[in-house]
C-alpha positions in Angstrom: -26.8 -22.4 -7.6 -26.7 -18.7 -6.8 -26.3 -17.9 -10.2 -29.2 -19.8 -11.3 -31.5 -18.5 -8.8 -30.5 -14.7 -9.6 -31.4 -15.3 -13.3 -34.6 -16.8 -12.5 -35.7 -13.8 -10.1 -34.5 -11.3 -12.6 -36.3 -13.1 -15.6 -39.5 -13.4 -13.5 -39.3 -9.6 -12.5 -38.6 -8.8 -16.1 -41.5 -10.7 -17.5 -43.8 -9.1 -15.3 -42.5 -5.6 -16.1 -42.9 -6.5 -19.9 -46.3 -7.9 -19.7 -47.4 -5.1 -17.2 -49.4 -7.9 -15.1 -48.3 -5.9 -12.0 -47.0 -2.3 -11.7 -43.4 -1.9 -12.8 -42.4 -0.5 -9.5 -44.1 -3.5 -7.7 -42.1 -5.9 -10.1 -38.8 -4.2 -9.6 -39.1 -4.0 -5.7 -40.6 -7.5 -5.4 -37.5 -8.7 -7.4 -35.0 -6.7 -5.4 -36.6 -8.0 -2.1 -36.4 -11.7 -3.3 -32.7 -11.1 -4.2 -31.9 -9.7 -0.6 -34.2 -12.5 1.1 -32.3 -15.3 -1.0 -29.0 -14.0 -0.1 -28.1 -13.3 -3.6 -27.0 -9.6 -2.7 -26.8 -8.1 0.7 -27.3 -4.7 2.2 -23.7 -3.7 2.0 -23.6 -4.7 -1.5 -27.0 -3.4 -2.7 -26.7 0.2 -1.0 -22.7 0.9 -0.9 -21.0 -1.0 -3.7 -19.9 1.0 -6.7 -20.1 -1.8 -9.1 -23.1 -3.9 -7.8 -25.5 -1.8 -6.0 -27.7 1.3 -6.4 -26.3 3.9 -8.4 -27.0 6.7 -6.2 -25.3 9.2 -8.9 -28.2 8.5 -11.2 -30.9 8.7 -8.4 -29.8 12.0 -7.1 -28.7 13.4 -10.4 -32.5 12.8 -11.3 -33.8 14.1 -8.0 -32.0 17.3 -8.4 -32.9 17.9 -11.9 -36.7 17.1 -11.1 -36.8 19.7 -8.6 -35.2 22.2 -10.8 -37.6 21.4 -13.5 -40.7 21.6 -11.2 -39.6 25.0 -10.2 -39.1 26.2 -13.8 -42.5 24.7 -14.8 -44.2 27.2 -12.7 -42.7 30.4 -14.5 -44.6 29.5 -17.7 -41.2 28.9 -19.6 -42.3 25.7 -21.2 -45.7 27.1 -22.4 -43.4 29.8 -23.9 -41.2 27.3 -25.6 -44.2 25.0 -26.7 -45.9 28.0 -28.6 -42.8 29.4 -30.1 -41.9 25.7 -31.4 -45.2 25.1 -32.7 -45.3 28.5 -34.5 -41.7 28.2 -35.8 -42.9 24.7 -37.3 -45.9 26.4 -38.8 -48.0 23.8 -36.7 -46.9 21.0 -39.1 -46.4 17.8 -36.8 -43.4 16.3 -38.5 -41.7 19.6 -38.8 -42.2 19.9 -35.1 -41.0 16.4 -34.5 -37.9 16.9 -36.2 -37.0 20.1 -34.4 -37.6 18.5 -31.0 -35.6 15.5 -31.9 -32.5 17.4 -33.2 -32.7 19.8 -30.1 -32.9 16.6 -28.0 -29.8 15.1 -29.5 -27.7 18.1 -29.5 -28.7 18.9 -25.8 -28.0 15.3 -24.9 -24.3 15.5 -26.3 -23.7 18.6 -24.5 -25.3 17.6 -21.2 -26.5 14.2 -20.6 -29.7 12.5 -22.1 -31.7 12.3 -18.7 -31.3 15.9 -18.0 -32.2 16.6 -21.6 -35.4 14.6 -21.5 -36.5 16.0 -18.3 -36.3 19.5 -19.8 -38.0 18.7 -23.1 -40.6 16.4 -22.0 -42.8 19.3 -20.7 -42.4 21.4 -23.8 -43.7 18.2 -25.7 -46.8 17.7 -23.6 -47.8 21.3 -23.7 -47.3 21.6 -27.7 -49.1 18.4 -28.3 -52.0 19.6 -26.2 -52.3 22.9 -27.9 -52.3 21.2 -31.3 -54.6 18.2 -30.2 -51.8 15.6 -30.9 -50.9 12.6 -29.1 -47.5 12.9 -27.4 -46.7 9.5 -27.1 -44.9 9.2 -30.4 -42.9 12.5 -29.8 -41.7 11.3 -26.6 -40.6 8.0 -28.0 -38.8 9.7 -30.6 -37.1 12.2 -28.3 -35.9 9.5 -25.8 -34.4 7.7 -28.7 -32.8 10.7 -30.1 -31.4 11.5 -26.5 -29.8 8.2 -26.5 -28.4 8.6 -29.9 -27.1 12.1 -29.2 -25.7 11.1 -25.9 -23.4 8.5 -27.7 -21.3 11.4 -29.2 -19.6 12.7 -26.3 -18.0 11.6 -22.9 -20.6 13.1 -20.7 -23.6 12.4 -22.9 -24.4 9.0 -21.6 -23.2 7.3 -18.1 -21.5 4.3 -19.8 -19.1 6.6 -21.7 -17.9 8.1 -18.4 -17.1 4.6 -17.3 -15.4 3.6 -20.5 -13.3 6.8 -20.4 -12.1 6.2 -16.8 -11.1 2.6 -17.6 -9.5 3.3 -21.0 -7.8 6.9 -20.5 -9.7 8.1 -23.7 -10.4 12.0 -23.6 -13.4 14.1 -24.3 -12.0 14.9 -27.9 -11.3 11.0 -28.5 -15.1 10.5 -28.2 -15.9 13.6 -30.3 -13.6 12.5 -32.9 -14.6 8.7 -33.1 -18.1 8.8 -32.3 -19.7 12.1 -33.1 -19.3 11.7 -37.0 -21.2 8.4 -36.7 -23.9 9.8 -34.4 -24.4 12.7 -37.0 -25.1 10.4 -39.8 -27.4 8.2 -37.6 -29.2 11.2 -36.5 -30.0 12.0 -40.2 -31.1 8.4 -40.9 -33.3 8.4 -37.8 -35.0 11.8 -38.6 -36.0 10.2 -42.1 -37.2 6.8 -40.5 -39.3 8.8 -38.0 -41.4 9.9 -41.1 -42.5 6.5 -41.6 -42.1 5.1 -38.1 -44.6 7.5 -36.7 -46.6 8.2 -39.6 -49.9 8.0 -38.2 -49.0 10.7 -35.7 -48.8 13.4 -38.2 -52.6 14.3 -38.8 -53.6 17.5 -37.4 -56.4 19.9 -37.0 -56.0 23.1 -39.0 -58.4 25.0 -36.8 -56.3 24.3 -33.7 -53.2 25.1 -35.6 -54.6 28.4 -36.4 -55.5 29.3 -32.9 -51.7 28.4 -31.8 -50.3 30.5 -34.7 -52.4 33.7 -33.4 -51.0 33.0 -29.7 -48.4 35.3 -28.2 -45.8 33.3 -26.3 -44.6 36.2 -24.3 -48.0 36.2 -22.6 -47.2 32.5 -21.3 -44.8 33.9 -18.9 -46.4 34.1 -15.6 -43.4 35.0 -13.3 -40.5 36.9 -14.7 -38.4 37.1 -11.4 -38.5 33.4 -10.8 -37.7 32.9 -14.6 -34.7 35.0 -14.2 -33.6 33.0 -11.1 -34.4 29.6 -12.6 -32.3 30.3 -15.7 -29.2 31.7 -14.0 -29.3 28.5 -11.8 -30.1 26.1 -14.6 -26.9 27.9 -16.4 -24.8 27.3 -13.4 -25.9 23.6 -13.1 -25.4 23.0 -16.9 -21.8 24.6 -16.6 -21.1 22.4 -13.6 -22.1 19.5 -15.8 -19.7 20.3 -18.7 -16.8 20.9 -16.3 -17.5 18.3 -13.8 -14.4 16.0 -14.5 -12.2 19.2 -14.4 -13.9 20.3 -11.0 -13.8 16.7 -9.8 -17.4 17.0 -8.7 -20.1 14.3 -9.6 -23.0 15.4 -11.6 -25.4 14.3 -8.9 -23.7 16.6 -6.7 -24.2 19.5 -9.1 -27.7 18.7 -9.6 -28.7 18.8 -5.8 -26.7 22.0 -5.2 -28.6 23.7 -7.9 -31.8 22.5 -6.7 -31.1 23.4 -3.1 -29.8 26.9 -4.6 -33.0 27.5 -6.6 -35.2 26.7 -3.6 -33.3 28.8 -1.4 -33.2 31.9 -3.4 -36.7 31.9 -4.7 -40.2 32.2 -3.0 -41.1 28.6 -3.9 -42.1 26.6 -1.0 -40.7 23.1 -0.4 -44.0 21.2 -1.3 -44.1 23.0 -4.5 -40.6 22.3 -5.3 -40.9 18.4 -4.8 -44.4 18.3 -6.3 -43.3 17.2 -9.7 -40.8 15.0 -8.4 -41.3 11.4 -10.1 -41.0 9.3 -6.8 -42.1 6.2 -8.6 -39.5 6.4 -11.1 -36.7 6.9 -8.5 -37.7 3.9 -6.7 -38.1 1.9 -10.0 -34.7 2.5 -10.6 -33.3 1.5 -7.1 -35.2 -1.8 -7.5 -33.7 -2.5 -11.0 -30.2 -1.5 -9.7 -30.4 -3.9 -6.9 -31.7 -6.8 -9.2 -28.9 -6.1 -11.8 -26.3 -5.7 -8.9 -27.3 -9.3 -7.8 -26.4 -10.6 -11.3 -23.0 -8.8 -11.0 -22.5 -10.1 -7.4 -23.3 -13.6 -8.1 -21.1 -13.6 -11.4 -23.7 -13.8 -14.1 -22.6 -10.9 -15.8 -19.1 -11.5 -15.4 -19.5 -15.2 -16.9 -21.1 -13.7 -20.0 -18.5 -11.2 -20.3 -15.7 -13.5 -20.0 -17.2 -16.0 -22.3 -17.4 -13.5 -25.0 -13.7 -12.5 -24.5 -12.5 -16.3 -24.5 -14.6 -16.9 -27.8 -13.3 -14.0 -29.8 -10.1 -12.9 -28.2 -7.8 -14.0 -31.1 -9.7 -12.3 -33.8 -9.9 -8.5 -33.8 -12.6 -8.0 -36.3 -14.8 -10.9 -34.9 -14.3 -9.5 -31.5 -15.3 -6.1 -32.4 -18.4 -7.2 -34.1 -19.5 -9.8 -31.4 -18.8 -7.1 -28.7 -21.1 -4.7 -30.4 -23.9 -7.0 -30.8 -23.7 -8.7 -27.4 -23.5 -5.5 -25.7 -26.6 -4.2 -27.5 -28.5 -7.3 -26.5 -27.5 -7.1 -22.9 -28.0 -3.2 -22.6 -31.7 -3.7 -24.0 -32.3 -6.1 -21.0 -30.2 -5.0 -17.9 -29.2 -1.4 -17.3 -26.2 -0.5 -19.4 -24.4 1.2 -16.6 -23.4 -2.1 -14.5 -22.9 -3.9 -17.7 -20.3 -1.6 -18.8 -18.7 -1.5 -15.5 -18.5 -5.3 -15.5 -17.3 -5.5 -19.1 -14.7 -2.6 -19.2 -11.9 -4.2 -17.4 -12.2 -7.4 -19.8 -12.1 -4.9 -22.8 -9.0 -3.3 -21.3 -7.3 -6.6 -21.0 -8.3 -7.6 -24.9 -7.0 -4.2 -25.9 -3.7 -4.6 -24.1 -3.2 -8.1 -25.1 -3.5 -6.6 -28.8 -1.0 -4.1 -28.5 -3.1 -0.9 -28.2 -3.5 -0.8 -32.1 -6.2 1.2 -33.8 -8.1 -2.2 -34.3 -7.5 -2.9 -30.9 -8.7 0.4 -29.6 -12.0 0.0 -31.7 -13.2 -2.5 -29.1 -13.7 0.5 -26.7 -15.9 2.2 -29.5 -17.7 -1.3 -30.1 -18.6 -1.3 -26.4 -19.8 2.2 -26.4 -21.9 2.0 -29.3 -23.4 -1.2 -28.4 -24.1 -0.2 -25.0 -25.6 3.2 -25.6 -27.6 2.3 -28.8 -28.7 -1.0 -27.4 -30.5 0.9 -24.9 -33.0 2.0 -27.1 -34.5 -1.4 -27.7 -36.7 -1.8 -24.7 -38.5 0.5 -22.4 -36.2 -0.1 -19.5 -33.0 -0.3 -21.6 -31.7 3.1 -20.7 -32.2 5.5 -18.0 -33.9 8.0 -20.1 -36.5 5.6 -21.4 -37.6 5.0 -17.7 -37.7 8.6 -16.9 -39.9 9.4 -19.9 -42.2 6.5 -19.0 -42.6 8.1 -15.6 -43.3 11.4 -17.0 -45.8 10.1 -19.7 -47.9 8.2 -16.8 -48.2 11.3 -14.7 -49.3 13.3 -17.4 -52.2 10.8 -18.1 -50.7 9.3 -21.3 -49.0 6.2 -20.1 -46.7 4.4 -22.7 -46.6 0.5 -22.2 -43.5 -1.6 -22.3 -44.4 -3.0 -25.6 -45.8 0.2 -27.1 -42.1 1.6 -26.8 -40.2 -1.7 -27.5 -42.0 -2.3 -30.8 -40.4 1.1 -32.0 -37.3 0.6 -30.1 -36.3 -2.7 -31.5 -36.4 -1.3 -35.1 -34.5 1.8 -34.2 -31.8 -0.3 -31.9 -31.5 -2.8 -34.7 -30.9 -0.3 -37.4 -28.5 1.6 -35.4 -26.4 -1.6 -34.8 -26.9 -2.5 -38.6 -25.1 0.9 -39.2 -22.5 0.8 -36.5 -21.1 -2.4 -37.8 -20.1 -1.3 -41.3 -18.7 2.0 -39.7 -16.5 0.0 -37.2 -15.2 -2.3 -40.1 -14.4 0.7 -42.6 -12.7 3.1 -40.1 -10.8 0.7 -38.1 -9.9 -2.2 -40.4 -10.5 -1.5 -44.3 -9.2 2.1 -44.0 -7.1 2.0 -41.1 
């Protein structure tokens, strides 16, 4: 009965979010409140469980980086980068989009996709404003590139970190097995963007000429604060790369960086938190509680075990089924709790098959399905939710279906390409 109730509440909240009948934050909080009121989860689980509660690492990572980005915004750096990017692309929208998505994908692999979109979105708003372009297609393309690029490395997307800890796979393993496919997928994605966002590439030649005449150096308003911000940002990014060696969570690194920047600069506390997306953070909390209830009542576990039982004896079938199911579920629920629940089951399947290359490919199937499936809907990945919040604050809201109609195409194409990659590399050519 508890499983049925949790599914009903989750589906009801999801429908409200998708149809935008009520504000997404209200829908997520209402769903979380119902889960708690009906006893489908409890306070201890919702707020303290690592597997079925609010992922405070994600929440505080976002908070810390939002504060840092808010301070950097006051230096004029984003205006500088926007003008420089527009001039480098010659004011041509498609060339600019290619530049932005490639930078986003590479940065997401080196850092993580949420941090990257927090840094790239302000530049996008400014460059589109200068050129009189609609920023929405650019933002959607960038967040999809961040999810694709983040797939390439252990630190690029949170599900990969979970998979690495469960499987014992190293940073280099992720690079060797996933990065080559991500490079090919990004090349395909850049070409697809030309068709997918074709209506966004009309531009005003007069405004382009005005931008080309600007000097980006004049955009910098506070050089002292800029130096302080860049030093702290460099320390934070170094902390992200070395977090597994230092045994410090990325969320702690982000909060330490935010605190240090506010401490050493002359920025007031009010100015520092002015650009924090509180709605986005609260939405995440509500979503985590709802998905946690699905974990606690055993819904996600039942789905995972049913998959394992159905395909356990056929390695190729298991890999393909895991890829597709992971993509579908990650489009609906957050991929972090899904991967946390599925990882032990995949571990058992790999062990049962003797740890062969075919068996190990189950880990790569799980990673590709969960990471790339997150592109399918507006709530499929953390980076998607963050960008929707930033767009709403900027006065250019992106609706659930506006994002999802592009996301389904990109996610579907990604999975269609991932399937033959897994088959060729781990079965035909193994």
